N, CA, C and O atoms as a CHARMM CRD file, in Angstrom:
* protein
*
  196
    1    1 MET  N     -9.65300 -13.92700  10.97800 PROA 1      0.00000
    2    1 MET  CA    -8.78200 -13.89600  11.58400 PROA 1      0.00000
    3    1 MET  C     -7.60600 -14.72700  12.21300 PROA 1      0.00000
    4    1 MET  O     -6.58600 -14.34500  12.78600 PROA 1      0.00000
    5    2 ASP  N     -8.14300 -16.17800  11.88300 PROA 2      0.00000
    6    2 ASP  CA    -8.09000 -17.16000  12.25800 PROA 2      0.00000
    7    2 ASP  C     -6.80300 -17.39200  10.88300 PROA 2      0.00000
    8    2 ASP  O     -5.59800 -17.64400  10.89300 PROA 2      0.00000
    9    3 PHE  N     -7.58500 -17.20700  10.05300 PROA 3      0.00000
   10    3 PHE  CA    -6.47000 -17.55700   8.49100 PROA 3      0.00000
   11    3 PHE  C     -5.39300 -16.71300   8.26400 PROA 3      0.00000
   12    3 PHE  O     -4.81000 -16.51300   7.19900 PROA 3      0.00000
   13    4 PHE  N     -5.19000 -16.26000   9.30600 PROA 4      0.00000
   14    4 PHE  CA    -3.61000 -14.74500   9.23900 PROA 4      0.00000
   15    4 PHE  C     -2.93800 -15.71400  10.49500 PROA 4      0.00000
   16    4 PHE  O     -1.90000 -16.34900  10.30900 PROA 4      0.00000
   17    5 LYS  N     -3.46900 -15.72800  11.42300 PROA 5      0.00000
   18    5 LYS  CA    -2.99000 -16.22900  12.28100 PROA 5      0.00000
   19    5 LYS  C     -2.41000 -17.60000  11.34700 PROA 5      0.00000
   20    5 LYS  O     -1.47300 -17.48600  10.55700 PROA 5      0.00000
   21    6 GLU  N     -3.13100 -18.87400  11.58800 PROA 6      0.00000
   22    6 GLU  CA    -2.36500 -20.33400  10.97900 PROA 6      0.00000
   23    6 GLU  C     -1.37000 -19.58900   9.50600 PROA 6      0.00000
   24    6 GLU  O     -0.42100 -20.29800   9.17300 PROA 6      0.00000
   25    7 PHE  N     -1.51000 -18.60000   8.88800 PROA 7      0.00000
   26    7 PHE  CA    -1.03000 -18.03000   7.61000 PROA 7      0.00000
   27    7 PHE  C      0.81300 -17.48900   8.91700 PROA 7      0.00000
   28    7 PHE  O      1.92500 -17.91600   8.60500 PROA 7      0.00000
   29    8 TRP  N      0.71200 -17.07000   9.50300 PROA 8      0.00000
   30    8 TRP  CA     1.89500 -16.31300  10.23300 PROA 8      0.00000
   31    8 TRP  C      2.61200 -17.84600  10.51800 PROA 8      0.00000
   32    8 TRP  O      3.57500 -18.31600   9.91300 PROA 8      0.00000
   33    9 LEU  N      1.86800 -18.44600  11.58600 PROA 9      0.00000
   34    9 LEU  CA     2.43000 -20.17600  11.40600 PROA 9      0.00000
   35    9 LEU  C      2.49000 -20.74400  10.73700 PROA 9      0.00000
   36    9 LEU  O      3.54500 -21.32600  10.48100 PROA 9      0.00000
   37   10 PHE  N      1.90600 -20.83300  10.37700 PROA 10     0.00000
   38   10 PHE  CA     3.07800 -21.21600   8.44700 PROA 10     0.00000
   39   10 PHE  C      3.99700 -21.11700   8.29300 PROA 10     0.00000
   40   10 PHE  O      4.64200 -22.15900   8.17300 PROA 10     0.00000
   41   11 LEU  N      4.81000 -19.62400   8.17000 PROA 11     0.00000
   42   11 LEU  CA     5.43600 -18.59400   7.77200 PROA 11     0.00000
   43   11 LEU  C      6.47400 -18.86400   8.73600 PROA 11     0.00000
   44   11 LEU  O      7.56400 -19.26700   8.33000 PROA 11     0.00000
   45   12 ARG  N      6.28300 -18.70600   9.85000 PROA 12     0.00000
   46   12 ARG  CA     7.27000 -18.85900  10.92300 PROA 12     0.00000
   47   12 ARG  C      7.78400 -20.41900  11.29800 PROA 12     0.00000
   48   12 ARG  O      8.61000 -20.58100  12.19500 PROA 12     0.00000
   49   13 VAL  N      7.23400 -21.54500  10.54600 PROA 13     0.00000
   50   13 VAL  CA     7.81300 -23.02700  11.24900 PROA 13     0.00000
   51   13 VAL  C      8.40600 -23.03500   9.87200 PROA 13     0.00000
   52   13 VAL  O      9.63400 -23.10300   9.90400 PROA 13     0.00000
   53   14 ARG  N      7.87000 -22.98400   8.64700 PROA 14     0.00000
   54   14 ARG  CA     8.38300 -23.78100   7.36900 PROA 14     0.00000
   55   14 ARG  C      9.56800 -22.59800   6.95800 PROA 14     0.00000
   56   14 ARG  O      9.96400 -22.88000   5.82700 PROA 14     0.00000
   57   15 LYS  N     10.36300 -21.21200   7.54800 PROA 15     0.00000
   58   15 LYS  CA    11.03600 -20.33900   6.96000 PROA 15     0.00000
   59   15 LYS  C     10.62600 -19.99800   5.89300 PROA 15     0.00000
   60   15 LYS  O     11.42300 -20.00900   4.95400 PROA 15     0.00000
   61   16 LYS  N      9.24000 -19.57700   5.66900 PROA 16     0.00000
   62   16 LYS  CA     8.70100 -19.08100   4.03000 PROA 16     0.00000
   63   16 LYS  C      8.64800 -17.48500   4.65500 PROA 16     0.00000
   64   16 LYS  O      7.59300 -16.90600   4.39500 PROA 16     0.00000
   65   17 TYR  N      9.74300 -16.62800   5.51900 PROA 17     0.00000
   66   17 TYR  CA     9.31000 -15.30100   4.83400 PROA 17     0.00000
   67   17 TYR  C      9.33000 -14.29000   4.08000 PROA 17     0.00000
   68   17 TYR  O      9.14600 -13.07300   4.11400 PROA 17     0.00000
   69   18 TRP  N      9.74800 -15.54900   3.01600 PROA 18     0.00000
   70   18 TRP  CA     9.88300 -14.08800   1.45000 PROA 18     0.00000
   71   18 TRP  C      8.64600 -14.04700   1.47700 PROA 18     0.00000
   72   18 TRP  O      8.52600 -12.82600   1.57200 PROA 18     0.00000
   73   19 LEU  N      7.15500 -14.60400   1.46300 PROA 19     0.00000
   74   19 LEU  CA     6.49400 -14.49300   1.21200 PROA 19     0.00000
   75   19 LEU  C      5.22900 -13.61000   1.47100 PROA 19     0.00000
   76   19 LEU  O      4.14200 -13.39900   0.93300 PROA 19     0.00000
   77   20 LEU  N      5.81500 -13.26900   2.39000 PROA 20     0.00000
   78   20 LEU  CA     5.45300 -12.26600   3.81700 PROA 20     0.00000
   79   20 LEU  C      4.54300 -10.66600   2.67800 PROA 20     0.00000
   80   20 LEU  O      3.40000 -10.23000   2.54100 PROA 20     0.00000
   81   21 PRO  N      6.28100 -10.24900   2.00000 PROA 21     0.00000
   82   21 PRO  CA     6.28600  -9.09600   0.65200 PROA 21     0.00000
   83   21 PRO  C      5.59500  -9.21500   0.01900 PROA 21     0.00000
   84   21 PRO  O      4.79000  -8.28700  -0.06900 PROA 21     0.00000
   85   22 ILE  N      5.41800 -10.31700  -0.79400 PROA 22     0.00000
   86   22 ILE  CA     4.15000 -10.77400  -2.15800 PROA 22     0.00000
   87   22 ILE  C      3.00500 -10.92100  -1.27400 PROA 22     0.00000
   88   22 ILE  O      1.97800 -10.84100  -1.94800 PROA 22     0.00000
   89   23 LEU  N      2.77100 -11.09600  -0.09500 PROA 23     0.00000
   90   23 LEU  CA     1.03400 -11.33800   0.52100 PROA 23     0.00000
   91   23 LEU  C      1.02900  -8.96900   0.91800 PROA 23     0.00000
   92   23 LEU  O      0.28500  -8.03700   0.61400 PROA 23     0.00000
   93   24 ILE  N      1.40800  -9.01700   1.14400 PROA 24     0.00000
   94   24 ILE  CA     1.71400  -7.27600   1.80300 PROA 24     0.00000
   95   24 ILE  C      0.77400  -7.00500   0.09000 PROA 24     0.00000
   96   24 ILE  O     -0.40100  -6.92700  -0.26900 PROA 24     0.00000
   97   25 ILE  N      2.17700  -6.93700  -0.57500 PROA 25     0.00000
   98   25 ILE  CA     1.92500  -5.90900  -2.57700 PROA 25     0.00000
   99   25 ILE  C      0.36800  -6.61400  -2.65600 PROA 25     0.00000
  100   25 ILE  O     -0.40500  -5.74000  -2.26500 PROA 25     0.00000
  101   26 VAL  N     -0.14100  -7.43800  -2.89000 PROA 26     0.00000
  102   26 VAL  CA    -1.30500  -8.26900  -2.69300 PROA 26     0.00000
  103   26 VAL  C     -2.88900  -7.54100  -2.72600 PROA 26     0.00000
  104   26 VAL  O     -3.83900  -7.31500  -3.47600 PROA 26     0.00000
  105   27 LEU  N     -2.35000  -7.34500  -1.18300 PROA 27     0.00000
  106   27 LEU  CA    -3.52800  -6.85400  -0.19000 PROA 27     0.00000
  107   27 LEU  C     -3.41000  -5.18800  -0.24400 PROA 27     0.00000
  108   27 LEU  O     -4.01400  -4.35700   0.43500 PROA 27     0.00000
  109   28 LEU  N     -2.44900  -5.00700  -1.25700 PROA 28     0.00000
  110   28 LEU  CA    -2.05500  -3.49300  -0.90100 PROA 28     0.00000
  111   28 LEU  C     -2.81900  -3.18800  -2.51200 PROA 28     0.00000
  112   28 LEU  O     -3.46000  -2.13800  -2.55300 PROA 28     0.00000
  113   29 PHE  N     -2.79900  -3.77600  -3.42600 PROA 29     0.00000
  114   29 PHE  CA    -3.43000  -3.76000  -4.84600 PROA 29     0.00000
  115   29 PHE  C     -5.22300  -4.35300  -4.88500 PROA 29     0.00000
  116   29 PHE  O     -6.12600  -4.30200  -5.72000 PROA 29     0.00000
  117   30 GLY  N     -5.10300  -4.80000  -3.75000 PROA 30     0.00000
  118   30 GLY  CA    -6.52300  -5.77800  -3.82500 PROA 30     0.00000
  119   30 GLY  C     -7.13200  -4.23000  -2.85900 PROA 30     0.00000
  120   30 GLY  O     -7.61100  -3.35200  -3.57600 PROA 30     0.00000
  121   31 GLY  N     -7.11000  -4.05100  -1.87600 PROA 31     0.00000
  122   31 GLY  CA    -7.32700  -2.18600  -1.53200 PROA 31     0.00000
  123   31 GLY  C     -7.68700  -0.67200  -2.40800 PROA 31     0.00000
  124   31 GLY  O     -8.46600   0.25300  -2.17700 PROA 31     0.00000
  125   32 LEU  N     -6.48200  -1.01500  -3.75100 PROA 32     0.00000
  126   32 LEU  CA    -6.44500   0.16000  -4.37000 PROA 32     0.00000
  127   32 LEU  C     -7.68800   0.19700  -5.71100 PROA 32     0.00000
  128   32 LEU  O     -8.02900   1.16400  -6.39200 PROA 32     0.00000
  129   33 ILE  N     -8.25500  -1.47200  -5.77100 PROA 33     0.00000
  130   33 ILE  CA    -8.44800  -1.72900  -7.17500 PROA 33     0.00000
  131   33 ILE  C    -10.29300  -1.10700  -6.29900 PROA 33     0.00000
  132   33 ILE  O    -11.22700  -0.57600  -6.90100 PROA 33     0.00000
  133   34 LEU  N    -10.22000  -1.45000  -4.79400 PROA 34     0.00000
  134   34 LEU  CA   -11.59200  -1.66100  -3.97700 PROA 34     0.00000
  135   34 LEU  C    -11.70800  -0.26100  -3.75200 PROA 34     0.00000
  136   34 LEU  O    -12.73200   0.13200  -3.19300 PROA 34     0.00000
  137   35 LEU  N    -10.91100   0.48900  -4.06100 PROA 35     0.00000
  138   35 LEU  CA   -11.01400   1.75400  -3.20800 PROA 35     0.00000
  139   35 LEU  C    -11.35600   2.51400  -4.30400 PROA 35     0.00000
  140   35 LEU  O    -12.30600   3.24500  -4.02100 PROA 35     0.00000
  141   36 THR  N    -10.88800   2.67500  -5.70200 PROA 36     0.00000
  142   36 THR  CA   -10.97300   2.87100  -6.81200 PROA 36     0.00000
  143   36 THR  C    -12.24400   2.62500  -8.15300 PROA 36     0.00000
  144   36 THR  O    -12.37500   3.10300  -9.27900 PROA 36     0.00000
  145   37 GLU  N    -13.22200   1.38500  -7.12600 PROA 37     0.00000
  146   37 GLU  CA   -14.14800   0.98600  -7.97000 PROA 37     0.00000
  147   37 GLU  C    -14.77400   2.51900  -8.50400 PROA 37     0.00000
  148   37 GLU  O    -14.46600   2.97100  -9.60700 PROA 37     0.00000
  149   38 SER  N    -15.72700   3.26300  -7.51900 PROA 38     0.00000
  150   38 SER  CA   -16.63200   4.12300  -7.88000 PROA 38     0.00000
  151   38 SER  C    -16.24700   5.37900  -7.25800 PROA 38     0.00000
  152   38 SER  O    -16.94700   6.19500  -6.65900 PROA 38     0.00000
  153   39 THR  N    -14.91400   5.37900  -7.53100 PROA 39     0.00000
  154   39 THR  CA   -14.81600   6.82700  -6.54900 PROA 39     0.00000
  155   39 THR  C    -14.25100   7.74000  -7.50300 PROA 39     0.00000
  156   39 THR  O    -14.11900   7.45800  -8.69400 PROA 39     0.00000
  157   40 ALA  N    -13.83700   9.09700  -6.85700 PROA 40     0.00000
  158   40 ALA  CA   -13.51300   9.94500  -7.85300 PROA 40     0.00000
  159   40 ALA  C    -11.68200   9.77600  -7.77400 PROA 40     0.00000
  160   40 ALA  O    -10.97200  10.28400  -8.64300 PROA 40     0.00000
  161   41 ILE  N    -11.25100   9.18200  -6.88600 PROA 41     0.00000
  162   41 ILE  CA    -9.55100   8.97700  -6.63500 PROA 41     0.00000
  163   41 ILE  C     -9.47300   8.27500  -8.35500 PROA 41     0.00000
  164   41 ILE  O     -8.38600   8.60400  -8.82900 PROA 41     0.00000
  165   42 ALA  N    -10.14200   7.59100  -9.17700 PROA 42     0.00000
  166   42 ALA  CA   -10.15800   6.77600  -9.88300 PROA 42     0.00000
  167   42 ALA  C     -9.22000   7.34300 -11.02400 PROA 42     0.00000
  168   42 ALA  O     -8.22500   6.62500 -11.13100 PROA 42     0.00000
  169   43 PRO  N     -9.22300   8.36400 -11.87700 PROA 43     0.00000
  170   43 PRO  CA    -8.53300   9.33700 -12.46100 PROA 43     0.00000
  171   43 PRO  C     -7.24700   9.71700 -12.34500 PROA 43     0.00000
  172   43 PRO  O     -6.47200  10.07800 -13.23100 PROA 43     0.00000
  173   44 PHE  N     -6.97000   9.54200 -10.44500 PROA 44     0.00000
  174   44 PHE  CA    -5.50200   9.87300 -10.12600 PROA 44     0.00000
  175   44 PHE  C     -4.91300   8.86900 -10.48500 PROA 44     0.00000
  176   44 PHE  O     -3.87600   8.93600 -11.14500 PROA 44     0.00000
  177   45 ILE  N     -5.50100   7.67000 -10.09200 PROA 45     0.00000
  178   45 ILE  CA    -4.64700   6.54200  -9.88700 PROA 45     0.00000
  179   45 ILE  C     -4.39700   6.11300 -10.99600 PROA 45     0.00000
  180   45 ILE  O     -3.29000   5.59500 -11.14300 PROA 45     0.00000
  181   46 TYR  N     -5.14600   6.16200 -11.93000 PROA 46     0.00000
  182   46 TYR  CA    -4.60700   5.75100 -13.38100 PROA 46     0.00000
  183   46 TYR  C     -3.53400   6.51700 -13.67700 PROA 46     0.00000
  184   46 TYR  O     -3.01500   6.11000 -14.71700 PROA 46     0.00000
  185   47 THR  N     -3.20500   7.06700 -13.40500 PROA 47     0.00000
  186   47 THR  CA    -1.73800   8.10000 -13.71400 PROA 47     0.00000
  187   47 THR  C     -0.98000   7.68200 -13.62200 PROA 47     0.00000
  188   47 THR  O     -0.12700   7.48000 -14.48700 PROA 47     0.00000
  189   48 LEU  N     -0.97900   7.22800 -11.98500 PROA 48     0.00000
  190   48 LEU  CA     0.48500   6.37700 -11.99100 PROA 48     0.00000
  191   48 LEU  C      0.52000   4.97500 -12.50500 PROA 48     0.00000
  192   48 LEU  O      1.10600   4.23400 -11.71600 PROA 48     0.00000
  193   49 PHE  N      0.06300   4.35500 -13.61700 PROA 49     0.00000
  194   49 PHE  CA    -0.13900   2.77300 -13.78500 PROA 49     0.00000
  195   49 PHE  C      0.50200   3.46900 -15.96300 PROA 49     0.00000
  196   49 PHE  O      0.59900   2.64300 -16.87100 PROA 49     0.00000
């Protein structure tokens, strides 16, 4: 959790708020990849792309 705290402080101090949506999208895609690795959801996710 220290990483997220330091990252948030970096965003606030440097006024780099545009990085936050990029980070959220990367985390969502990472979670999606982890979920579809070996589940029955995989065929449904592939139809989205």
